[in-house]
C-alpha positions, 0 to 999 in steps of 0.5 A: 715075326717083331720078344727069356725063359718065360715068354716062349713065342715073342721072346725067342722070336725077338732074337731069332725071328724079328729077323725072320719076319722079313723072310719075304722082303727080298721077294716083295719088291718083285710085286708091282701094281698091275700084275693081276697074278700077284694081287689075286686074293689068296685062297684059304689053305689053312686045312692043308696038312703041313707036317708032311710036305714033299721036300722035292717041291721046294726051291733049294736056293744056292748056299748063301755063302756061295752067293755072297762070295759071287757078289762080293767079287762082282762089286770088287770088279765093278764098284759102281754097280749099285744093283750088285751092292743092293743084292749083296746087302739082301744076301747078307740079310739072308745070311743073318736070318739063316745063321743068326749072324748078327754082324751080317746085318752091319755088312748088309747096312754097309753094302746098301749104303754104298748102293745109295752112295752111287744111286741115292734114288734107288728104291730097292736099296732104300727099302732094303736098308730100312729092313736092315735097320729094323732087324738091328732093332733101330726101329725109329730109323727104320720107320722114318726111312720106310715111311719116306718111301711108302708115302712116295709116288712109287709103291714099294711093298717092302717099304710098306711092310717094314713101316708096319713092322716097325710100328708094331715093334714100337707098340703103335698097334693102331698104325701097325694094323692100318699098315698091315691092312694096306699091305694086304690090299696091295699085295695079298698073300703070305707076307700080309697073312703072317702079319695079320696072324701076328695081330691076332696073336697079340689080341689073344685070338689064337685060333685065327692066328693059327688059321692065318699062319697055316694058310700063309704057309700053304700058299708059300709052299704052293708058290715054291718056297725054300726049305728054310722059309717053310721051316720058319712057318712051321716053327711059328705054328709050333710056337703058337701051339706051345703057347696054348699048351698043345704040346703034341701039335707043337712037336709035330710042327717042329719035327716037320720043320727039321725034316725040311731044314735040319739046322733050323735053330728056332725049331730045335729050341722049340722041340727042346722046350716041348721035351722039357715040358714033358719032363724029358730033360735029356732029350731037351738038353741035346736039342738045346745044344744042337740049337746053340751050336748053330747060333748061341742066342741068349734065350736058348742058352738061358733055357739050356741052363734051366734044363741043366739045373732041372736035371741037377747039373748046376755047374753046366747051368752056371756055364750057360747062364754066364754065356747068356750075359757074354753073348748079350753084351759082347758088342753094341749091336748085340746089346741093342738086339738082346737087351730085353732078353737080358732083362727077362733073364736077370729078372727070371733068375733074380740076379742083377735086378738093378741092371734089369730095371735100368735096361727095361726103363731105357727100352720102354722109353723108345719101344712101348709094346706089350712085351716091353711093358711086361719086361718093365713090370717084371723088373720093377717087381724084382726091385720091390716097386710093386705099385709101379709094376702093377701099372706096367703090367696092366698095360702089358695085359690090355690087348688080351694077349694069351701068354702064360708068362704075362699072367704069371708075372701079373699073379706074383705082382698081385700077391705082392700087393696083397690081392690074393683074389687077383693072384688066383685069377691070374694063376688060373689064366696061366693054367688055362693057357699053358701050365707047362709054359716054363721049366723054371716057373711052372713049379711055382705056379702049382706051389702058389695054387696049393698055398692059396687053396690051403689058405681058404 
C-alpha cells in the first residue's frame, strides 16, 4: 500500500507494504504521454482466477544483490554517472521491498542524492528520492519534493503517484483522491487501480476494493510481472479477504503467493494469521517463524508472541514481545517507521501505556490519518482518558472503514463511558466484519457480548 496485532490489513502493511505500495514506481517513469499503448484504459480482468497462475509466464528479474553489486562497481568506476547512481538508488529500494531491509532505504537516499549532486535537474532521480523519503515515513518531505516535480512542466508519473501516496498517508484524503484520479488519467493501469482500491477499502467498499485489486493483479500478470510483484498483489487480496472474515479465500491467495515467491513474508504472516484464527496454533507458529526469519517486523513478532501465549508457551511469548520493542527502537529510522506499531503493541498488551500515548500524540501531530486516530484513541483509552479517546475514535470511524479492530476499540471506549448500547453496536460490527480478527482480542469480544446479554 501506505498501518500491531489487531489491525490486520493496514498495520502489517505499514511496515511491510508502505514500502511495497511503490512496487511499480521504478517502472512508472518509463511511461510518457504520447505512448498510446501505455495509456489505453485497462480492461477489467477481475474475474481471472489468480490462485493458479503459470509461474513460467512471470519475469524473473536478476537477484537484487547481484544487480546492486554490478551498479556499485559501475559508480566506483565512473563516479560522475548520475544515471548509474539513480539506478543504484532504485535497486536499494527494491532490496528494501523484497528483504525488509530498512537500512537499504538510507543507502537509496544517499545514492539518489549523489545523482542529484551531479545533475540537480535529473527528474528520475528527484522522483525516486521522493519515493525513498516516503518509504522512510518522511511524508512531508516526500510530499514537498514530489509536488515540486508533479507541478512542473514535464510529467513524472512516479512523482504524481508519490505525491498522492504521501497525502493519503498524512490523512489528506480529498487531495489524495484527486491525485489518484490524476494518476489514472495519465497512466491507467495496475498502479492507479491499486491505489483506487486503497481508497475503496478506506471507505468500507470491500467488494469494489477486491475487484480493483484483482483487476490490477491480472493486468500486471498479463504484462509480465515478477514473482515477487505478483505475490504482493495476492497477499493484498488475502488481506482484504481476511479483513472481512473470509478465511478460506484469504488462505488460498496467501498460498498462491507463496508458490510464486516462497519467502514472501507478508504472505507467510497472512497465512499464519488465518491458521491462528482457525485454532491451528502449531501451524501458525511455524509460519510466523518463517516470516520473521526473512525479516523480523514488529507486527509479526507481536503476533508470533500472541500465538505462543495462546499455545501456553509464556516464555517464548515474552521473548517475542521483548524483541518487538528492540526492533522498533534499535535505530532512528526504525523508530520513525514502526512508532505506530509500537503504540498498538503497548496498548494491546496494556504495558508502557504512558509511552504509547506520547508516541501516538507525537505521530498524530504530523500524520492524521484513520489509523493514526485509532492508535491515539486506543492509547488514550489505556490511560483512562475516555472522553478524549471517544473523540479520536469518532475521527477514525468517520470514513466508514470496515475494520473489526476499529470497532473493537470503539466498543471498549463506549463501555468505559457507560454507553452499553454503543458498546453493543460496535461489538455487533466486529462480529459482522470478522469475529476472528485477532488471536489476542477475539475472546474478549465473545465475553463482552455474553456479559451484555446477561445484563438484559
